[in-house]
C-alpha positions as CSV (number, residue, x, y, z in Angstrom):
1,X,10.6,-6.5,5.1
2,X,14.3,-4.9,5.2
3,X,16.2,-6.3,8.1
4,X,19.5,-4.9,9.4
5,X,20.4,-7.8,11.3
6,X,19.4,-11.5,10.6
7,X,16.3,-11.7,13.0
8,X,14.7,-14.4,13.6
9,X,10.8,-13.6,12.3
10,X,9.9,-17.0,14.0
11,X,10.5,-15.5,17.7
12,X,7.3,-14.2,19.6
13,X,9.6,-11.9,21.0
14,X,10.6,-10.4,17.5
15,X,7.2,-10.3,16.8
16,X,6.2,-8.6,19.8
17,X,8.7,-6.1,19.4
18,X,7.8,-5.4,15.4
19,X,4.5,-5.3,16.7
20,X,5.4,-2.2,19.0
21,X,7.3,-0.6,16.7
22,X,5.0,-0.7,14.0
23,X,2.3,0.9,16.5
24,X,4.8,3.6,17.7
25,X,5.7,4.6,13.7
26,X,2.2,5.1,12.8
27,X,1.3,7.0,15.9
28,X,4.0,9.2,14.9
29,X,2.7,9.3,11.2
30,X,-0.5,9.7,12.3
31,X,1.0,12.8,14.2
32,X,3.0,14.6,11.7
33,X,4.5,14.5,8.0
34,X,7.3,11.1,8.2
35,X,10.6,13.0,7.3
36,X,10.6,15.0,10.5
37,X,10.5,11.5,12.3
38,X,13.5,10.0,13.7
39,X,14.2,6.5,14.8
40,X,14.9,7.5,17.7
41,X,11.5,8.7,18.0
42,X,10.0,5.6,17.8
43,X,12.4,3.3,19.4
44,X,11.1,5.9,22.3
45,X,7.6,5.6,21.7
46,X,7.9,1.5,21.0
47,X,9.9,1.5,24.3
48,X,13.1,-0.2,23.2
49,X,16.1,0.7,22.6
50,X,17.6,2.0,19.6
51,X,19.9,-1.1,18.8
52,X,16.7,-3.5,18.6
53,X,15.0,-1.4,16.9
54,X,17.8,-1.6,14.1
55,X,18.4,-5.0,14.4
56,X,14.9,-5.3,12.7
57,X,15.3,-2.0,10.2
58,X,17.4,-0.3,8.3
59,X,15.7,2.6,8.4
60,X,12.7,4.2,9.0
61,X,11.2,3.7,5.0
62,X,11.7,0.0,5.7
63,X,10.2,-0.2,9.1
64,X,6.9,2.4,7.7
65,X,6.7,-0.1,4.6
66,X,6.7,-3.0,7.2
67,X,4.2,-1.5,9.4
68,X,1.9,-0.9,6.3
69,X,2.1,-4.0,4.6
70,X,-1.0,-5.3,6.3
71,X,-2.7,-2.0,4.5
72,X,-0.9,-2.8,1.0
73,X,-1.9,-6.1,1.0
74,X,-5.3,-4.8,1.6
75,X,-5.2,-2.4,-1.8
76,X,-4.0,-5.1,-3.7
77,X,-6.2,-8.2,-2.7
78,X,-9.4,-5.9,-3.3
79,X,-8.0,-4.4,-6.7
80,X,-7.4,-8.4,-7.5
81,X,-10.5,-8.9,-6.4
82,X,-12.4,-6.9,-8.9
83,X,-14.7,-9.1,-11.7
84,X,-13.3,-8.1,-14.4
85,X,-16.2,-7.8,-16.9
86,X,-18.2,-5.8,-14.4
87,X,-20.0,-2.8,-16.4
88,X,-18.1,0.1,-17.4
89,X,-20.9,2.4,-15.3
90,X,-20.6,0.6,-12.2
91,X,-17.7,0.6,-10.1
92,X,-17.3,-3.0,-8.0
93,X,-17.7,-3.5,-5.1
94,X,-14.4,-4.7,-3.8
95,X,-12.7,-1.3,-5.9
96,X,-15.1,1.0,-4.3
97,X,-14.4,-0.4,-0.7
98,X,-10.4,-0.2,-1.6
99,X,-11.0,3.8,-2.1
100,X,-13.0,3.4,1.3
101,X,-10.4,1.7,2.9
102,X,-7.6,4.4,1.9
103,X,-10.0,7.6,2.7
104,X,-10.9,6.0,6.2
105,X,-7.0,6.2,6.7
106,X,-6.6,8.9,4.8
107,X,-3.9,11.0,7.3
108,X,-1.5,8.0,6.9
109,X,-1.6,6.8,2.8
110,X,-1.4,11.0,2.4
111,X,1.8,10.8,4.3
112,X,3.5,7.8,2.7
113,X,1.9,8.6,-0.5
114,X,3.5,12.5,-0.6
115,X,6.8,13.8,-2.1
116,X,7.9,13.7,1.4
117,X,6.6,10.4,2.2
118,X,7.9,6.6,1.5
119,X,8.9,6.1,-2.0
120,X,9.5,2.3,-0.6
121,X,5.7,2.3,0.4
122,X,4.4,3.9,-2.8
123,X,7.1,1.2,-4.9
124,X,5.9,-1.9,-2.6
125,X,1.8,-0.9,-3.6
126,X,3.0,-1.3,-6.8
127,X,4.7,-4.6,-6.8
128,X,1.5,-6.0,-4.7
129,X,-1.0,-4.8,-7.0
130,X,1.0,-6.2,-9.8
131,X,1.9,-9.3,-8.2
132,X,-2.1,-10.0,-7.1
133,X,-3.3,-9.1,-10.9
134,X,-0.8,-11.2,-12.7
135,X,-1.9,-14.0,-10.8
136,X,-5.3,-13.4,-11.7
137,X,-4.6,-13.0,-15.2
138,X,-2.6,-16.4,-15.2
139,X,-5.5,-18.1,-13.9
140,X,-7.9,-16.8,-16.4
141,X,-9.8,-13.6,-15.2
142,X,-7.9,-11.5,-17.6
143,X,-10.1,-8.8,-19.9
144,X,-10.5,-10.2,-23.5
145,X,-8.5,-8.1,-26.1
146,X,-5.1,-8.5,-24.7
147,X,-4.1,-11.3,-26.1
148,X,-1.0,-9.3,-27.7
149,X,0.3,-8.0,-24.3
150,X,2.6,-10.0,-22.1
151,X,0.3,-10.8,-19.1
152,X,3.3,-9.4,-16.7
153,X,3.2,-6.1,-18.6
154,X,-0.4,-5.5,-18.7
155,X,-0.5,-6.3,-14.9
156,X,2.3,-4.0,-14.0
157,X,0.2,-1.1,-16.4
158,X,-2.6,-1.2,-14.4
159,X,-0.5,-1.4,-10.9
160,X,1.2,1.7,-11.7
161,X,-2.3,3.4,-13.1
162,X,-3.9,2.2,-9.8
163,X,-1.0,3.6,-7.6
164,X,-0.8,6.9,-9.7
165,X,-5.1,7.2,-9.1
166,X,-4.9,6.7,-5.0
167,X,-1.6,8.6,-4.8
168,X,-3.1,11.7,-6.8
169,X,-6.9,11.4,-5.0
170,X,-5.6,11.0,-1.8
171,X,-3.1,13.9,-1.8
172,X,-5.3,16.6,-3.7
173,X,-6.7,19.0,-1.8
174,X,-10.3,18.6,-2.5
175,X,-10.7,15.5,-3.1
176,X,-13.9,13.6,-4.8
177,X,-15.8,10.8,-3.1
178,X,-14.5,7.4,-2.7
179,X,-17.3,6.1,-4.9
180,X,-17.0,8.9,-7.9
181,X,-13.3,7.9,-7.8
182,X,-13.7,3.9,-7.6
183,X,-16.1,4.6,-10.8
184,X,-14.0,6.8,-12.6
185,X,-10.9,4.4,-11.9
186,X,-12.9,1.4,-13.2
187,X,-14.2,3.5,-16.2
188,X,-9.9,4.1,-16.8
189,X,-9.5,0.2,-16.5
190,X,-12.6,-0.8,-18.7
191,X,-11.9,1.5,-21.3
């Protein structure tokens, strides 16, 4: 999260304000591309003044990334829950669930991950995936055969690959079904 001023994030008033700002920016993003949304419009939609908005967020990219933090966490958690010893020809349910979640929220993900979207959002997904996978690997759930690769390098590699697959898939003109894409991604992960 990026705040332009020091905001007490535990203050219930600040939490309510941020919740209104999150709802406002996501409503606007559901209607049109991020590049066309202004901070003034977000403030107006959230019924707060611009100064209040800027107390919480330095820019639209910071706001939209924070608004999508729950979705980012869900994507990362789903990927980290995959049993890494699952058969190559059966995508793990958490991976299928993740792609189904992205598909159910396709407009927002497409807008966030497109070329006109939020680089900060894409970076945050990749960082969170790498963190979750790295933690899982350190707990012993790492696939065999990678002992000569540092854990963080392995996690970053898989996080980047999965972020790339999600970005390509959600912005594709003719998108394959979630389960089919999850299986293809799983086969790549399994090797």
